[in-house]
C-alpha positions as a Markdown table, in Angstrom:
| # | Residue | x | y | z |
|---|---|---|---|---|
| 1 | Unk | 15.0 | 57.3 | 57.3 |
| 2 | Unk | 15.6 | 60.7 | 55.9 |
| 3 | Unk | 17.8 | 59.3 | 53.0 |
| 4 | Unk | 15.1 | 56.8 | 51.9 |
| 5 | Unk | 12.4 | 59.3 | 51.1 |
| 6 | Unk | 12.0 | 62.5 | 49.1 |
| 7 | Unk | 12.2 | 65.8 | 50.8 |
| 8 | Unk | 8.5 | 66.5 | 50.7 |
| 9 | Unk | 7.7 | 63.0 | 52.0 |
| 10 | Unk | 10.1 | 63.4 | 54.8 |
| 11 | Unk | 8.6 | 66.8 | 55.8 |
| 12 | Unk | 5.2 | 65.2 | 55.9 |
| 13 | Unk | 6.2 | 62.4 | 58.1 |
| 14 | Unk | 7.8 | 64.9 | 60.4 |
| 15 | Unk | 4.5 | 66.8 | 60.7 |
| 16 | Unk | 2.2 | 64.0 | 61.6 |
| 17 | Unk | 1.5 | 65.5 | 65.0 |
| 18 | Unk | -0.5 | 68.4 | 63.2 |
| 19 | Unk | -3.0 | 66.0 | 61.7 |
| 20 | Unk | -6.4 | 67.7 | 62.3 |
| 21 | Unk | -8.9 | 64.7 | 61.9 |
| 22 | Unk | -9.5 | 61.0 | 61.8 |
| 23 | Unk | -9.8 | 61.0 | 58.1 |
| 24 | Unk | -6.5 | 62.7 | 57.8 |
| 25 | Unk | -5.0 | 60.3 | 60.1 |
| 26 | Unk | -6.2 | 57.3 | 57.9 |
| 27 | Unk | -4.8 | 59.0 | 54.8 |
| 28 | Unk | -1.4 | 59.4 | 56.6 |
| 29 | Unk | -1.4 | 55.7 | 57.4 |
| 30 | Unk | -2.1 | 54.9 | 53.7 |
| 31 | Unk | 0.6 | 57.3 | 52.7 |
| 32 | Unk | 3.1 | 55.5 | 55.0 |
| 33 | Unk | 2.1 | 52.1 | 53.8 |
| 34 | Unk | 2.5 | 53.2 | 50.1 |
| 35 | Unk | 6.1 | 54.3 | 50.8 |
| 36 | Unk | 7.0 | 50.5 | 51.0 |
| 37 | Unk | 9.8 | 51.1 | 53.5 |
| 38 | Unk | 9.7 | 48.5 | 56.4 |
| 39 | Unk | 11.8 | 50.9 | 58.6 |
| 40 | Unk | 8.9 | 53.4 | 58.5 |
| 41 | Unk | 5.7 | 51.2 | 58.3 |
| 42 | Unk | 7.0 | 48.1 | 59.9 |
| 43 | Unk | 5.6 | 44.6 | 59.5 |
| 44 | Unk | 2.4 | 43.4 | 61.3 |
| 45 | Unk | 3.7 | 39.8 | 61.5 |
| 46 | Unk | 7.2 | 40.7 | 62.9 |
| 47 | Unk | 8.3 | 41.6 | 66.4 |
| 48 | Unk | 10.2 | 44.5 | 65.0 |
| 49 | Unk | 7.4 | 47.1 | 65.1 |
| 50 | Unk | 9.0 | 50.0 | 63.3 |
| 51 | Unk | 8.1 | 53.7 | 63.5 |
| 52 | Unk | 4.5 | 54.2 | 62.5 |
| 53 | Unk | 3.4 | 50.5 | 63.0 |
| 54 | Unk | 4.6 | 50.7 | 66.6 |
| 55 | Unk | 2.5 | 53.9 | 67.1 |
| 56 | Unk | -0.6 | 52.2 | 65.6 |
| 57 | Unk | -0.3 | 49.0 | 67.8 |
| 58 | Unk | -0.4 | 51.0 | 71.0 |
| 59 | Unk | -3.8 | 52.9 | 71.3 |
| 60 | Unk | -2.4 | 55.5 | 73.7 |
| 61 | Unk | 0.5 | 56.8 | 71.7 |
| 62 | Unk | -1.3 | 58.7 | 68.9 |
| 63 | Unk | -3.9 | 60.4 | 71.3 |
| 64 | Unk | -0.7 | 61.5 | 73.3 |
| 65 | Unk | 1.1 | 63.0 | 70.3 |
| 66 | Unk | -1.8 | 64.2 | 68.1 |
| 67 | Unk | -4.1 | 67.0 | 69.5 |
| 68 | Unk | -7.0 | 66.1 | 67.2 |
| 69 | Unk | -7.0 | 62.4 | 68.5 |
| 70 | Unk | -6.8 | 63.2 | 72.2 |
| 71 | Unk | -9.8 | 62.9 | 74.4 |
| 72 | Unk | -8.7 | 66.2 | 76.1 |
| 73 | Unk | -10.4 | 69.3 | 75.1 |
| 74 | Unk | -8.5 | 71.9 | 73.1 |
| 75 | Unk | -8.3 | 74.3 | 76.2 |
| 76 | Unk | -6.9 | 71.6 | 78.4 |
| 77 | Unk | -4.6 | 70.3 | 75.8 |
| 78 | Unk | -3.1 | 73.7 | 75.3 |
| 79 | Unk | -2.8 | 74.4 | 79.0 |
| 80 | Unk | -1.2 | 71.0 | 79.8 |
| 81 | Unk | 2.6 | 71.2 | 80.0 |
| 82 | Unk | 4.3 | 69.1 | 77.4 |
| 83 | Unk | 7.2 | 68.4 | 79.8 |
| 84 | Unk | 7.7 | 66.8 | 83.2 |
| 85 | Unk | 9.3 | 70.1 | 84.5 |
| 86 | Unk | 6.8 | 70.3 | 87.5 |
| 87 | Unk | 7.7 | 66.7 | 88.7 |
| 88 | Unk | 11.3 | 67.4 | 88.1 |
| 89 | Unk | 10.9 | 70.5 | 90.4 |
| 90 | Unk | 9.3 | 68.5 | 93.1 |
| 91 | Unk | 12.3 | 66.2 | 93.1 |
| 92 | Unk | 14.5 | 69.1 | 93.6 |
| 93 | Unk | 12.5 | 70.0 | 96.7 |
| 94 | Unk | 12.5 | 66.5 | 98.1 |
| 95 | Unk | 16.3 | 66.5 | 97.6 |
| 96 | Unk | 16.4 | 69.6 | 99.8 |
| 97 | Unk | 14.6 | 67.9 | 102.5 |
| 98 | Unk | 16.3 | 64.6 | 102.4 |
| 99 | Unk | 19.8 | 65.1 | 101.0 |
| 100 | Unk | 21.4 | 63.3 | 98.1 |
| 101 | Unk | 23.7 | 60.3 | 97.5 |
| 102 | Unk | 21.9 | 58.2 | 100.0 |
| 103 | Unk | 21.7 | 54.4 | 100.3 |
| 104 | Unk | 18.6 | 52.7 | 99.4 |
| 105 | Unk | 17.5 | 52.2 | 103.1 |
| 106 | Unk | 18.4 | 55.9 | 103.9 |
| 107 | Unk | 16.5 | 57.1 | 101.0 |
| 108 | Unk | 13.3 | 55.1 | 102.0 |
| 109 | Unk | 13.6 | 56.3 | 105.7 |
| 110 | Unk | 14.1 | 60.0 | 104.8 |
| 111 | Unk | 11.6 | 60.0 | 102.1 |
| 112 | Unk | 9.0 | 58.5 | 104.6 |
| 113 | Unk | 9.7 | 61.2 | 107.2 |
| 114 | Unk | 9.2 | 64.0 | 104.6 |
| 115 | Unk | 5.9 | 62.5 | 103.3 |
| 116 | Unk | 4.7 | 62.1 | 106.9 |
| 117 | Unk | 5.5 | 65.7 | 107.7 |
| 118 | Unk | 3.6 | 66.9 | 104.7 |
| 119 | Unk | 0.7 | 64.6 | 105.6 |
| 120 | Unk | 0.6 | 66.0 | 109.2 |
| 121 | Unk | 0.6 | 69.6 | 108.0 |
| 122 | Unk | -2.3 | 68.9 | 105.8 |
| 123 | Unk | -4.2 | 67.0 | 108.5 |
| 124 | Unk | -3.7 | 70.0 | 110.9 |
| 125 | Unk | -4.8 | 72.5 | 108.4 |
| 126 | Unk | -8.1 | 70.4 | 107.7 |
| 127 | Unk | -8.6 | 70.2 | 111.5 |
| 128 | Unk | -8.1 | 73.6 | 112.5 |
| 129 | Unk | -9.0 | 75.5 | 109.2 |
| 130 | Unk | -5.7 | 77.4 | 109.5 |
| 131 | Unk | -3.3 | 77.0 | 106.5 |
| 132 | Unk | 0.5 | 77.2 | 106.9 |
| 133 | Unk | 0.3 | 79.6 | 103.8 |
| 134 | Unk | -2.6 | 82.1 | 104.1 |
| 135 | Unk | -2.3 | 82.7 | 100.4 |
| 136 | Unk | -2.8 | 79.2 | 99.4 |
| 137 | Unk | -6.4 | 78.8 | 99.7 |
| 138 | Unk | -8.6 | 77.4 | 96.9 |
| 139 | Unk | -9.3 | 80.8 | 95.6 |
| 140 | Unk | -5.7 | 81.9 | 95.5 |
| 141 | Unk | -4.8 | 78.5 | 93.9 |
| 142 | Unk | -7.5 | 78.7 | 91.4 |
| 143 | Unk | -6.5 | 82.4 | 90.5 |
| 144 | Unk | -2.9 | 81.3 | 89.9 |
| 145 | Unk | -3.9 | 78.3 | 87.9 |
| 146 | Unk | -6.2 | 80.2 | 85.7 |
| 147 | Unk | -3.4 | 82.8 | 85.0 |
| 148 | Unk | -0.9 | 79.9 | 84.4 |
| 149 | Unk | -3.4 | 78.2 | 82.0 |
| 150 | Unk | -4.0 | 81.4 | 80.1 |
| 151 | Unk | -0.5 | 82.1 | 79.8 |
| 152 | Unk | 0.3 | 78.4 | 78.7 |
| 153 | Unk | -2.7 | 78.7 | 76.2 |
| 154 | Unk | -1.4 | 81.9 | 74.7 |
| 155 | Unk | 2.2 | 80.5 | 74.3 |
| 156 | Unk | 0.8 | 77.3 | 72.9 |
| 157 | Unk | -1.2 | 79.3 | 70.2 |
| 158 | Unk | 1.9 | 81.3 | 69.3 |
| 159 | Unk | 4.0 | 78.3 | 69.2 |
| 160 | Unk | 1.5 | 76.4 | 67.1 |
| 161 | Unk | 1.2 | 79.4 | 64.6 |
| 162 | Unk | 5.2 | 79.4 | 64.2 |
| 163 | Unk | 5.2 | 75.6 | 63.8 |
| 164 | Unk | 2.4 | 75.8 | 61.2 |
| 165 | Unk | 4.2 | 78.5 | 59.2 |
| 166 | Unk | 7.6 | 76.6 | 59.6 |
| 167 | Unk | 6.1 | 73.4 | 58.4 |
| 168 | Unk | 4.6 | 75.1 | 55.3 |
| 169 | Unk | 7.9 | 76.8 | 54.5 |
| 170 | Unk | 9.7 | 73.5 | 54.9 |
| 171 | Unk | 7.3 | 71.9 | 52.4 |
| 172 | Unk | 7.9 | 74.6 | 50.0 |
| 173 | Unk | 11.7 | 74.4 | 50.3 |
| 174 | Unk | 11.6 | 70.7 | 49.9 |
| 175 | Unk | 9.4 | 71.0 | 46.8 |
| 176 | Unk | 11.6 | 73.7 | 45.3 |
| 177 | Unk | 14.8 | 71.5 | 45.9 |
| 178 | Unk | 13.0 | 68.5 | 44.3 |
| 179 | Unk | 11.9 | 70.6 | 41.4 |
| 180 | Unk | 15.6 | 71.9 | 41.0 |
| 181 | Unk | 17.0 | 68.4 | 41.0 |
| 182 | Unk | 14.6 | 67.4 | 38.4 |
| 183 | Unk | 15.5 | 70.5 | 36.3 |
| 184 | Unk | 19.2 | 69.7 | 36.6 |
| 185 | Unk | 18.7 | 66.2 | 35.5 |
| 186 | Unk | 16.6 | 67.3 | 32.5 |
| 187 | Unk | 19.3 | 69.9 | 31.5 |
| 188 | Unk | 22.0 | 67.2 | 31.7 |
| 189 | Unk | 19.9 | 64.9 | 29.5 |
| 190 | Unk | 19.4 | 67.6 | 26.9 |
| 191 | Unk | 23.0 | 68.5 | 26.8 |
| 192 | Unk | 23.9 | 64.8 | 26.1 |
| 193 | Unk | 21.3 | 64.7 | 23.4 |
| 194 | Unk | 22.8 | 67.9 | 21.9 |
| 195 | Unk | 26.3 | 66.4 | 21.8 |
| 196 | Unk | 25.0 | 63.4 | 20.1 |
| 197 | Unk | 23.2 | 65.4 | 17.4 |
| 198 | Unk | 26.0 | 67.9 | 16.7 |
| 199 | Unk | 28.9 | 65.6 | 17.2 |
| 200 | Unk | 30.4 | 68.0 | 19.7 |
| 201 | Unk | 32.3 | 67.3 | 22.9 |
| 202 | Unk | 32.4 | 69.8 | 25.7 |
| 203 | Unk | 30.8 | 72.3 | 23.4 |
| 204 | Unk | 33.7 | 72.7 | 20.8 |
| 205 | Unk | 33.0 | 71.4 | 17.2 |
| 206 | Unk | 35.5 | 68.9 | 15.9 |
| 207 | Unk | 37.7 | 70.1 | 13.0 |
| 208 | Unk | 37.5 | 68.5 | 9.6 |
| 209 | Unk | 40.4 | 66.5 | 8.4 |
| 210 | Unk | 39.8 | 67.0 | 4.7 |
| 211 | Unk | 42.4 | 68.7 | 2.6 |
| 212 | Unk | 40.4 | 69.9 | -0.6 |
| 213 | Unk | 36.8 | 71.0 | -0.4 |
| 214 | Unk | 34.4 | 71.4 | -3.5 |
| 215 | Unk | 33.0 | 74.8 | -4.5 |
| 216 | Unk | 29.4 | 75.1 | -5.6 |
| 217 | Unk | 30.5 | 74.8 | -9.3 |
| 218 | Unk | 32.2 | 71.4 | -8.5 |
| 219 | Unk | 35.8 | 72.8 | -9.0 |
| 220 | Unk | 38.3 | 72.2 | -6.3 |
| 221 | Unk | 39.2 | 75.4 | -4.6 |
| 222 | Unk | 42.7 | 76.7 | -5.0 |
| 223 | Unk | 44.6 | 79.5 | -3.4 |
| 224 | Unk | 46.0 | 82.6 | -5.1 |
| 225 | Unk | 49.6 | 82.5 | -6.0 |
| 226 | Unk | 52.0 | 84.2 | -3.7 |
| 227 | Unk | 54.5 | 86.9 | -4.8 |
| 228 | Unk | 57.2 | 85.4 | -7.1 |
| 229 | Unk | 55.5 | 82.0 | -7.7 |
| 230 | Unk | 54.0 | 83.2 | -11.1 |
| 231 | Unk | 57.5 | 84.5 | -12.4 |
| 232 | Unk | 59.3 | 81.4 | -11.3 |
| 233 | Unk | 56.7 | 79.1 | -12.9 |
| 234 | Unk | 56.8 | 80.9 | -16.4 |
| 235 | Unk | 60.7 | 81.4 | -16.4 |
| 236 | Unk | 62.5 | 79.4 | -19.0 |
| 237 | Unk | 65.3 | 77.3 | -17.8 |
| 238 | Unk | 68.6 | 77.8 | -19.6 |
């Protein structure tokens, strides 16, 4: 719907994830409704729940997208990965244990064996107190998790600062473009009015078609005689 709204309105729609309060969220919903574009605000009595109506109808979507509306604390939000890369990495490890391009039955059987092996290792470690990885005790894991969370929070703050500055610049650029379009339209309108007033076309004044013009004394202007004209006019004919 980029072409259906002005540039500042489109920038505001894009930046909804940075809403910082419930009051701002309500104002944003009102703003979306006032746009009057079904593709954006949707129709409550229609199965076609469009962009914003769809998010309002499902109570979990906005808290997942807008930090200020999430039940998570700010630190937990900043340290929580915004991708599923960790799970994807686990898939890659599983593939190294089971292989790929398996049939459904083979996948179930090999997956079961991998899960059983991991469960047996955990059970043995709990029974004997000996870990397969001596650097994988709770202390080591918490230390690594703390470092990871600190790094993620720092990167999130840096990214947030860049996003905030970028959003502000986009709004300024959009406002400048909108003002420029308005100025161009006003200039065109004034040029058209100027042409109507002066009777010009394309900036060139039309030439008069009159032959004789009157002087300030009311006499018609005449040109001075050229050489020979006076002699010829006074010469007697024989």
